[in-house]
C-alpha positions in Angstrom: 62.0 -58.5 -1.8 61.2 -55.3 0.2 63.6 -53.2 -2.0 61.8 -53.8 -5.3 58.3 -52.5 -4.2 59.9 -49.6 -2.4 61.9 -48.6 -5.5 58.8 -49.0 -7.8 56.7 -46.7 -5.5 59.4 -44.0 -5.5 59.8 -44.2 -9.3 56.1 -43.8 -10.0 55.8 -41.0 -7.4 58.8 -39.2 -9.0 57.4 -39.6 -12.5 54.1 -38.0 -11.4 56.0 -34.8 -10.4 56.9 -34.2 -14.1 53.4 -34.3 -15.5 51.7 -31.0 -16.4 49.1 -29.7 -14.0 45.9 -31.7 -14.2 42.9 -30.4 -16.0 40.7 -32.8 -14.1 41.0 -36.0 -12.1 38.9 -39.1 -12.0 38.8 -42.2 -9.8 37.9 -45.5 -11.4 37.8 -49.2 -10.6 39.1 -51.6 -13.4 38.2 -55.2 -13.0 39.3 -57.9 -15.5 39.3 -61.6 -16.1 41.6 -63.4 -18.5 41.2 -67.0 -19.5 43.6 -69.1 -21.7 42.2 -72.2 -23.2 44.6 -74.8 -24.6 44.3 -75.5 -28.3 47.4 -77.5 -29.3 50.7 -78.8 -28.1 52.5 -76.0 -29.9 53.9 -78.1 -32.7 53.4 -76.8 -36.3 51.7 -73.5 -37.2 48.7 -73.9 -34.8 48.4 -71.6 -31.8 49.0 -73.0 -28.3 46.0 -71.3 -26.7 43.0 -69.1 -27.1 42.8 -66.0 -25.0 39.5 -64.5 -23.7 39.6 -61.2 -21.7 36.6 -59.3 -20.3 37.1 -56.0 -18.6 34.6 -53.8 -16.6 35.4 -50.3 -15.5 33.4 -48.3 -13.0 33.5 -44.5 -12.2 31.6 -42.2 -10.1 28.4 -42.7 -12.1 28.6 -46.5 -12.3 29.6 -48.6 -15.2 31.9 -46.6 -17.5 33.1 -49.3 -20.0 32.6 -53.0 -20.7 34.9 -54.8 -23.2 35.5 -58.3 -24.6 38.6 -59.5 -26.3 39.3 -62.8 -28.1 42.1 -64.3 -30.1 44.8 -67.0 -30.5 48.3 -67.0 -29.0 51.5 -68.5 -30.5 54.5 -69.3 -28.2 57.2 -68.9 -30.9 60.0 -69.2 -28.4 60.6 -68.9 -24.6 61.2 -65.2 -25.3 58.5 -64.3 -27.8 54.7 -64.7 -27.8 52.4 -63.4 -30.5 48.7 -62.8 -30.3 46.0 -61.7 -32.7 42.7 -60.4 -31.3 39.3 -59.0 -32.1 37.7 -56.8 -29.5 34.5 -54.9 -28.9 33.9 -52.1 -26.4 30.9 -50.2 -25.0 32.0 -47.0 -23.4 29.9 -44.3 -21.8 30.2 -40.9 -23.5 29.0 -37.5 -22.6 25.3 -37.6 -21.6 25.4 -41.2 -20.3 25.1 -42.7 -23.8 27.1 -45.9 -24.5 28.8 -46.0 -27.8 30.6 -49.0 -29.4 34.1 -49.4 -30.7 35.6 -52.5 -32.5 39.2 -53.3 -32.8 41.6 -55.7 -34.5 45.2 -56.0 -33.1 48.5 -57.7 -33.5 50.4 -58.2 -30.3 54.0 -59.5 -30.1 55.4 -59.7 -26.5 59.1 -60.1 -25.7 60.1 -61.7 -22.4 63.4 -62.0 -20.6 64.4 -63.3 -17.1 67.2 -62.2 -14.8 67.3 -64.4 -11.8 64.1 -63.7 -9.9 63.1 -60.8 -12.2 60.8 -61.2 -15.2 60.8 -58.4 -17.8 58.3 -58.2 -20.7 57.9 -55.7 -23.6 54.3 -55.9 -25.0 53.8 -54.2 -28.4 50.3 -53.8 -29.8 49.2 -52.4 -33.1 45.5 -51.7 -33.2 43.0 -50.9 -35.9 40.0 -49.1 -34.3 36.5 -48.6 -35.7 34.3 -46.3 -33.7 30.6 -45.8 -34.3 28.8 -42.7 -33.0 25.3 -42.3 -34.2 25.3 -42.1 -37.9 29.0 -41.2 -38.1 31.9 -43.6 -38.0 35.7 -43.1 -37.5 38.7 -45.3 -38.3 42.1 -45.0 -36.7 45.3 -46.8 -35.9 47.1 -46.9 -32.6 50.4 -48.3 -31.3 50.9 -49.3 -27.6 54.0 -50.3 -25.8 54.0 -51.6 -22.3 57.1 -52.4 -20.2 56.5 -54.6 -17.2 58.9 -55.8 -14.5 57.9 -58.6 -12.1 59.7 -60.0 -9.1 58.9 -63.7 -9.3 61.4 -66.0 -7.5 60.8 -69.7 -7.7 58.1 -70.9 -5.4 56.9 -67.4 -4.5 53.3 -66.8 -3.7 53.4 -63.0 -3.9 54.7 -61.4 -7.1 55.2 -57.6 -7.0 55.2 -55.8 -10.3 55.5 -52.4 -11.9 54.6 -51.4 -15.4 54.3 -48.4 -17.7 52.5 -48.2 -21.1 52.5 -45.4 -23.7 49.6 -45.1 -26.2 50.4 -43.4 -29.5 47.6 -42.5 -32.0 49.0 -43.1 -35.4 46.2 -41.1 -37.2 47.4 -37.7 -36.1 47.1 -37.2 -32.3 50.5 -38.8 -31.5 51.3 -39.7 -27.9 48.1 -39.0 -26.0 48.0 -41.4 -23.0 50.3 -43.0 -20.4 49.5 -45.6 -17.8 51.7 -46.4 -14.9 50.8 -49.4 -12.7 52.1 -50.7 -9.4 50.8 -53.8 -7.7 51.2 -57.4 -6.5 50.0 -60.7 -7.8 49.0 -63.6 -5.5 49.4 -67.1 -6.9 46.2 -69.0 -6.0 47.1 -72.3 -7.8 49.3 -73.7 -10.5 47.1 -72.1 -13.1 45.5 -69.1 -11.4 46.7 -65.7 -10.2 45.0 -62.6 -8.7 46.6 -59.2 -9.3 45.7 -56.1 -7.2 47.2 -52.8 -8.0 47.1 -49.0 -8.3 47.2 -47.2 -11.7 47.9 -43.6 -12.6 46.6 -42.7 -16.1 47.4 -39.5 -17.9 45.3 -38.5 -20.9 45.7 -35.6 -23.4 42.5 -33.9 -24.3 41.7 -32.4 -27.7 42.4 -28.9 -26.2 45.9 -29.9 -25.3 45.5 -30.2 -21.5 46.5 -33.4 -19.6 44.2 -35.0 -17.1 45.3 -37.6 -14.5 43.2 -40.5 -13.2 43.6 -42.7 -10.2 42.7 -46.4 -10.9 42.1 -49.4 -8.6 43.1 -52.5 -10.5 41.9 -56.1 -9.9 42.6 -58.9 -12.4 42.1 -62.6 -12.3 44.2 -64.8 -14.6 43.3 -68.4 -15.4 45.5 -70.7 -17.6 46.1 -74.4 -18.0 48.7 -76.0 -15.8 51.2 -76.4 -18.6 51.1 -72.6 -19.1 51.6 -71.8 -15.5 55.1 -70.5 -16.2 53.5 -67.7 -18.1 51.5 -66.4 -15.1 54.0 -63.6 -14.1 53.7 -62.0 -17.5 50.0 -62.3 -18.2 48.4 -58.9 -18.5 44.9 -57.8 -19.7 43.7 -54.4 -20.5 42.3 -52.6 -23.5 
């Protein structure tokens, strides 16, 4: 168990060496809660659960972003989960003004397990509508997150590492990467707390990359019959 977190730390540290020089750096705290409410037994076309996610992010000047995400989840097989969500965001822009963004997304997630290791591949296609004053902007984005968790049977501590790329399909291309490293603590059959560190790289309109350090805290709550999914739960916008 000691080898996996050590390897993950070295991998993220090595990857950071290949990023271009930072234009600026920021330190933020990301705090999320995800709740899954049971809807059906999974038989027929009905979704098994309803997912609700809320996320608050704090920077040097206080609250930086607040978001809410809601949608059904279908467990199509032990290896495939599909979600559809509607989201709304309030993010602080230049000058301290909060502006809204609304999203619709389709999110298939593939899952595999090798012994004590759980691997997931989360794909998300987003439609984004951004309102700024009297102007509005529409865009599409694709996101892919790979996550590896060490979750042996009966373990209370679940170390994980993940990396997500964000690709703007409306012209900007690959403009963000998020590498996370952390550990989950099983609190009960249906509850888990994740604490981690994130390293986010963003491409500005001028072509320079900036790199942010993130403190990550997430609480996951699901019905007992969905407890097997806990190692692969993952919120975030």
